[in-house]
N, C-alpha and C positions, 0 to 999 in steps of 0.2 A: 503494499500500499503504499509506503514512504519516496519508494522510486516513483509511482504514479504520480505523487502529490509532486514532488521535485519536478518531474517532466511537466507536467499542465504548468506549476509557476513560472518555470522556465520559457514554456513556450507561447504565455498569453502576454499579449500589450499590457492587458487591461490590469493583470498582476505585478504587485512589486515586492521583491522579497526582503524585509526587512532584517533581518539577526536569528544566527543560529548560537545555540549556546551549550555550554558544555555542563555537564554533570558537575562538578563543582560548584558553576556559577547557579545552577536550580536550586542544589543542597544549600548552597549559602542564602540564596531566597526564601527557601523554604524555614530555613532555620532562623531568620529575622522577623518571620511573621509569626513562628511557631504553627507553620499547615503544612500536610502532605500532598503533595500535588496527584494527582490521580496516575500511577506507570504510564497509560499510554499516552499521554499527554507529556509528562518528563520526554518519555521517547520519542515522540512529534517534535517536541525545544529543540531535540539534540540533531536528529536526522533531517528533517525540514526547517524548522525554525517558523518565525512569526513572518507573517504577510498582509497585504494590504491589497482588497480588488475593487475596482472602479466599472463600474458599467455604466460605460458611456452612453449607449443610448437613454439609459433613464436616470444619469448621474446619481446613482446610488451608489453608496461605500460601504464592504466589508470589508473588516481589520481584526484580525489575532493580533490582541496586544502585547509589544513585549511586556517582557518581565516590571521593570523599572517603569512601567507606565500602570500597570493594574491595580495599585495600592493607590495612585493618584487619583484615577478615572473612577475605582470602585469608592471611595471616599467626596468624589463630586458629585455622582450619583448619589450615593445614601446618604449625604449629609444632613438630613432631615433626621437619621435617624445613624447615631454617634456607637451604636451597640452592635451592626452591622459586621463591621471589618475587624479582626480579620473572619468571622463565622460566614460571612458571604464574602466572596471575591472575583467581581466580572474581569473574563479574560477576554472580551471578544465585543467589539463592536457595531453596529449598522445604522445606517440612515433612515432606515426603515421602523425604528423605532425601539425593537425589542432588543433587551440586555441579555445577553450570555454568559452563565457565572459557574463558580464552583460553592457547594455549602462543604464547610468544615465536618460534618455530619457523614459527609455520603462522599463515593466516588463516582456520581453521574454529574453531567452537564445540564445546567437545569436554561431553560428559556423562560424571561421573564417580562410579563407584558409591562409595556411604560406607564399604563392609564391604571393601573394597580397602583395604590400607596407603596412606596419603599418599604415600610414597618410590616408589610404581610410578606412580605419575599421568603422570609427564611420558609414561611408556610406554602406560600402559595406561588402557584406557577404556568404556566400554558402549555409546557412539554419537559420531557427529561428525556436522558440517549445515555448510553454509555459512551462513553467517550468516541470509542470506533467506530461507533455505529452511528455519531453523528458527523466524523471526518466520512464515513462512506456516503453521508448525503452530499456532502459538499464535494468529494471527487466526482462522484456518478452526476452530478448535475452541473458540474465545472461552475461552481458557486450562483446557479441560479434559484437553487433554493438552499437556504440557511437554517432552517429548521422545519 
């Protein structure tokens, strides 16, 4: 799967690869936040990395965030509820409005509704995926569907 992702990102003009991480960089991030990322996500960050996809036809953007931005992005979205960080980490963003994140109590990826109050995100979401299943959706639809 990772080789296919790399080929797709490298061959699509709409995609920009941002950063690949080392296992040490990921471990440092996890240690600093006291948060263990799902194994598949850690592997993806090492073998593929983060990226940004811009749909030129519709002007929409989907971005798998760099580790350095995750905490800042989560805090900016969840500022109404200081208790959500690091219980909740937003790892991807989309201009379609949905937020994509992880919960400290789970290894799943969650899609959060921007119209739902942030305080409820710890218990309410639109959809949940195993991280590998979510990556398969991105890969199989070439980012035309992100959830």
